C-alpha positions as CSV (number, residue, x, y, z in Angstrom):
1,X,-172.6,-68.3,-46.5
2,X,-171.9,-69.3,-43.0
3,X,-169.7,-72.6,-44.5
4,X,-167.5,-70.6,-46.6
5,X,-166.3,-68.5,-43.5
6,X,-166.2,-71.6,-42.5
7,X,-163.2,-73.0,-44.5
8,X,-161.3,-69.5,-44.2
9,X,-161.3,-69.6,-40.6
10,X,-160.2,-73.6,-40.3
11,X,-157.6,-72.7,-43.8
12,X,-156.2,-70.3,-41.3
13,X,-156.7,-72.1,-37.9
14,X,-158.3,-69.2,-36.6
15,X,-160.4,-70.8,-33.8
16,X,-159.3,-73.1,-31.3
17,X,-162.1,-74.7,-31.3
18,X,-164.4,-75.8,-34.6
19,X,-166.8,-74.1,-35.8
20,X,-169.9,-76.4,-36.2
21,X,-172.8,-75.0,-38.1
22,X,-176.4,-75.9,-37.8
23,X,-179.1,-75.8,-39.9
24,X,-183.0,-74.0,-38.8
25,X,-184.6,-72.4,-41.4
26,X,-188.2,-72.1,-41.2
27,X,-191.2,-68.9,-40.4
28,X,-188.3,-66.2,-42.8
29,X,-185.8,-67.7,-40.7
30,X,-187.7,-66.2,-37.6
31,X,-186.4,-70.4,-36.2
32,X,-183.1,-70.1,-36.5
33,X,-183.1,-66.8,-34.6
34,X,-185.8,-67.6,-32.0
35,X,-182.9,-70.5,-31.0
36,X,-180.0,-68.1,-30.9
37,X,-181.9,-65.2,-29.0
38,X,-183.2,-67.9,-25.9
39,X,-179.6,-69.6,-26.5
40,X,-177.2,-69.0,-22.9
41,X,-175.5,-65.6,-23.5
42,X,-171.4,-67.7,-22.6
43,X,-169.5,-67.1,-26.7
44,X,-170.4,-70.3,-28.2
45,X,-173.6,-70.1,-29.9
46,X,-174.4,-66.9,-32.7
47,X,-177.1,-66.4,-35.5
48,X,-175.8,-65.2,-39.0
49,X,-178.4,-64.1,-40.7
50,X,-178.9,-61.8,-43.5
51,X,-181.8,-58.9,-43.5
52,X,-184.7,-61.8,-42.5
53,X,-183.9,-60.3,-39.2
54,X,-184.8,-56.3,-39.6
55,X,-187.7,-57.0,-41.6
56,X,-189.3,-60.5,-39.8
57,X,-190.1,-57.6,-37.1
58,X,-191.9,-54.6,-39.2
59,X,-193.4,-57.7,-40.9
60,X,-195.2,-58.6,-37.5
61,X,-194.2,-62.2,-37.8
62,X,-192.2,-61.1,-34.7
63,X,-191.8,-59.1,-32.3
64,X,-188.2,-58.8,-32.1
65,X,-185.0,-57.3,-34.2
66,X,-181.7,-56.4,-34.1
67,X,-182.6,-55.1,-30.4
68,X,-182.5,-59.1,-29.6
69,X,-178.9,-59.6,-30.1
70,X,-175.3,-58.1,-29.5
71,X,-174.0,-57.9,-32.7
72,X,-171.3,-59.0,-34.3
73,X,-170.3,-57.9,-37.8
74,X,-171.6,-57.7,-41.1
75,X,-170.2,-60.1,-43.3
76,X,-170.7,-59.5,-47.1
77,X,-173.3,-58.1,-49.5
78,X,-175.6,-59.5,-52.2
79,X,-177.2,-57.2,-54.3
80,X,-181.5,-58.5,-55.4
81,X,-183.1,-58.5,-58.7
82,X,-186.6,-58.3,-59.9
83,X,-187.2,-60.8,-62.3
84,X,-189.8,-61.9,-64.8
85,X,-190.4,-65.2,-66.9
86,X,-189.1,-64.5,-70.5
87,X,-192.6,-64.2,-72.2
88,X,-193.3,-62.0,-70.5
89,X,-194.6,-58.4,-71.5
90,X,-192.6,-56.5,-69.1
91,X,-189.3,-55.7,-70.3
92,X,-188.1,-52.8,-68.0
93,X,-189.0,-52.0,-64.6
94,X,-191.6,-49.3,-65.3
95,X,-193.0,-51.2,-67.7
96,X,-193.9,-53.4,-64.9
97,X,-194.5,-50.6,-62.4
98,X,-197.0,-48.9,-65.2
99,X,-198.5,-52.3,-65.2
100,X,-199.0,-52.1,-61.2
101,X,-200.3,-48.6,-61.2
102,X,-202.9,-48.9,-64.1
103,X,-204.0,-52.9,-62.8
104,X,-203.3,-53.2,-59.6
105,X,-203.0,-55.5,-57.3
106,X,-203.1,-57.8,-60.6
107,X,-199.6,-58.7,-61.2
108,X,-199.0,-61.8,-58.4
109,X,-195.2,-60.9,-56.9
110,X,-193.7,-64.4,-55.1
111,X,-192.3,-63.4,-52.4
112,X,-190.9,-64.9,-49.4
113,X,-193.6,-63.3,-46.7
114,X,-191.8,-60.5,-43.9
115,X,-188.2,-61.5,-45.5
116,X,-186.6,-59.2,-48.0
117,X,-188.1,-60.6,-51.0
118,X,-191.0,-59.0,-49.6
119,X,-190.0,-55.6,-48.2
120,X,-188.0,-55.1,-51.7
121,X,-191.3,-54.9,-53.8
122,X,-193.4,-53.4,-51.5
123,X,-190.6,-50.1,-51.2
124,X,-191.1,-50.5,-55.1
125,X,-194.7,-50.2,-54.0
126,X,-193.2,-46.4,-52.3
127,X,-192.2,-45.9,-54.8
128,X,-194.6,-45.5,-58.1
129,X,-197.6,-43.9,-55.3
130,X,-200.5,-46.0,-56.4
131,X,-198.9,-49.0,-57.4
132,X,-200.1,-52.4,-56.0
133,X,-199.0,-56.1,-56.5
134,X,-200.9,-59.1,-55.7
135,X,-197.9,-61.3,-53.2
136,X,-198.2,-64.6,-52.9
137,X,-196.4,-66.8,-50.1
138,X,-193.5,-68.8,-52.9
139,X,-190.9,-69.8,-50.3
140,X,-187.0,-69.1,-51.4
141,X,-185.4,-68.8,-54.5
142,X,-185.6,-71.9,-55.8
143,X,-189.3,-72.2,-55.4
144,X,-189.6,-69.1,-56.6
145,X,-188.3,-69.7,-59.8
146,X,-190.2,-73.0,-60.0
147,X,-193.9,-70.8,-59.9
148,X,-192.4,-68.4,-61.8
149,X,-191.5,-71.0,-65.3
150,X,-194.8,-72.5,-64.6
151,X,-196.7,-69.9,-64.8
152,X,-198.0,-69.5,-61.3
153,X,-196.5,-65.7,-60.3
154,X,-195.7,-63.7,-62.9
155,X,-192.4,-61.5,-60.3
156,X,-190.5,-62.1,-57.8
157,X,-187.3,-61.6,-55.7
158,X,-183.9,-62.8,-56.8
159,X,-180.8,-62.6,-54.8
160,X,-178.1,-61.7,-58.1
161,X,-176.8,-65.6,-56.9
162,X,-179.1,-67.1,-57.8
163,X,-180.3,-65.2,-61.3
164,X,-177.0,-66.2,-62.5
165,X,-178.2,-69.6,-62.2
166,X,-182.1,-69.2,-63.3
167,X,-180.9,-67.0,-66.3
168,X,-181.3,-70.1,-68.0
169,X,-184.3,-71.8,-67.3
170,X,-186.0,-68.9,-68.8
171,X,-186.2,-65.6,-66.3
172,X,-185.3,-62.3,-66.9
173,X,-184.2,-59.6,-64.8
174,X,-185.6,-56.1,-64.8
175,X,-183.4,-54.4,-61.9
176,X,-180.8,-55.3,-60.4
177,X,-180.8,-53.1,-57.1
178,X,-177.7,-52.2,-56.0
179,X,-175.6,-48.6,-56.8
180,X,-174.1,-49.7,-60.3
181,X,-175.3,-52.6,-61.9
182,X,-173.0,-56.1,-61.9
183,X,-169.3,-56.5,-63.6
184,X,-171.3,-60.4,-64.0
185,X,-174.6,-59.0,-65.3
186,X,-174.3,-55.8,-67.2
187,X,-177.2,-55.9,-69.1
188,X,-179.0,-55.5,-66.3
189,X,-179.7,-51.8,-65.4
190,X,-179.4,-50.8,-61.5
191,X,-183.3,-49.9,-60.6
192,X,-181.9,-46.3,-60.0
193,X,-180.8,-45.9,-63.8
194,X,-185.1,-46.1,-64.7
195,X,-185.5,-43.4,-62.3
196,X,-186.9,-45.6,-59.7
197,X,-185.3,-45.0,-56.8
198,X,-184.8,-48.6,-54.7
199,X,-181.3,-50.0,-53.6
200,X,-181.7,-52.6,-51.6
201,X,-178.8,-55.3,-50.8
202,X,-178.4,-57.7,-48.3
203,X,-175.6,-58.7,-46.0
204,X,-174.8,-61.2,-43.6
205,X,-175.2,-60.6,-40.2
206,X,-173.6,-62.9,-37.6
207,X,-174.4,-61.8,-34.3
208,X,-174.2,-62.7,-30.5
209,X,-177.8,-63.5,-27.4
210,X,-178.1,-60.4,-25.7
211,X,-175.9,-60.4,-23.2
212,X,-172.6,-62.0,-24.4
213,X,-169.6,-60.1,-22.5
214,X,-167.7,-57.3,-25.5
215,X,-164.5,-59.5,-25.3
216,X,-166.4,-62.3,-26.8
217,X,-168.0,-59.8,-28.9
218,X,-165.3,-58.1,-29.8
219,X,-163.1,-61.5,-30.8
220,X,-165.3,-63.5,-32.9
221,X,-165.5,-60.0,-35.0
222,X,-162.1,-60.5,-35.3
223,X,-161.4,-63.7,-36.1
224,X,-164.2,-63.0,-38.5
225,X,-162.4,-60.1,-39.8
226,X,-159.5,-61.8,-40.6
227,X,-161.5,-64.6,-42.5
228,X,-163.1,-61.7,-44.7
229,X,-159.5,-61.0,-45.8
230,X,-158.3,-64.8,-46.9
231,X,-157.8,-65.5,-50.0
232,X,-159.8,-68.8,-50.3
233,X,-163.3,-66.6,-49.6
234,X,-162.5,-63.9,-51.2
235,X,-162.1,-66.6,-54.7
236,X,-166.0,-67.8,-53.8
237,X,-167.2,-64.8,-52.7
238,X,-166.3,-63.5,-55.9
239,X,-167.7,-66.9,-57.1
240,X,-171.4,-66.0,-56.1
241,X,-171.4,-62.1,-56.7
242,X,-171.0,-61.4,-53.6
243,X,-169.2,-58.2,-52.1
244,X,-166.5,-58.4,-49.7
245,X,-167.9,-55.8,-47.5
246,X,-167.2,-55.9,-43.3
247,X,-168.2,-53.9,-40.5
248,X,-168.1,-53.8,-36.9
249,X,-168.4,-52.5,-34.3
250,X,-169.4,-48.4,-34.3
251,X,-169.8,-48.5,-37.8
252,X,-171.6,-52.0,-37.6
253,X,-174.7,-49.7,-34.8
254,X,-174.5,-46.7,-37.1
255,X,-175.4,-49.4,-40.7
256,X,-178.1,-50.8,-38.3
């Protein structure tokens, strides 16, 4: 996602210096978040991270969350899908959650522990009292689909983009957790349509270290706004099934 934004910035000459992207994976994204949290607040180091920054705190992986940063903007939004293997007996979300209630702690659900994929499953348990999954660490989306197809897990959470890429591998979606169905997945009902009151999407957020000046925050927020409006970015986000949402300032803080 960051490289898509970089393309919009570079093509439109929105920054006088190059935007350099450094991948710092691991620890449910906490290695990267800690690196930026501890960086100098000089306007030259940014974190781009989705809701994992929030879920990592509330799952106890780290003691900090959004309050440890200066919020810059929220850019783009992607839906989340719960899926099973095509051989699974569960054909609807209701079938799936009814089974999790009748035989609690038996359905093996692959997640990235402490990350949004985990929290979506927890929210389903909360929406259907008595439903309970057995969670196992299954890594990122690619790892999860391999585990699902290999029969090591019975269900998993994927982004809408991942699900589109993995469908042909024998993966069946049970629900998407947005307010409405996606045009690219017209056959996949929302959880709300199945009377499960859970709406969950994943937005890509940009953060500066705490103490970065408001001038730097406003400057980069404006750069991101212009990048999000570029044809290149909008075309690439459409292919990834990402809504081109943009939040900053008070609206962004209220959303968080």
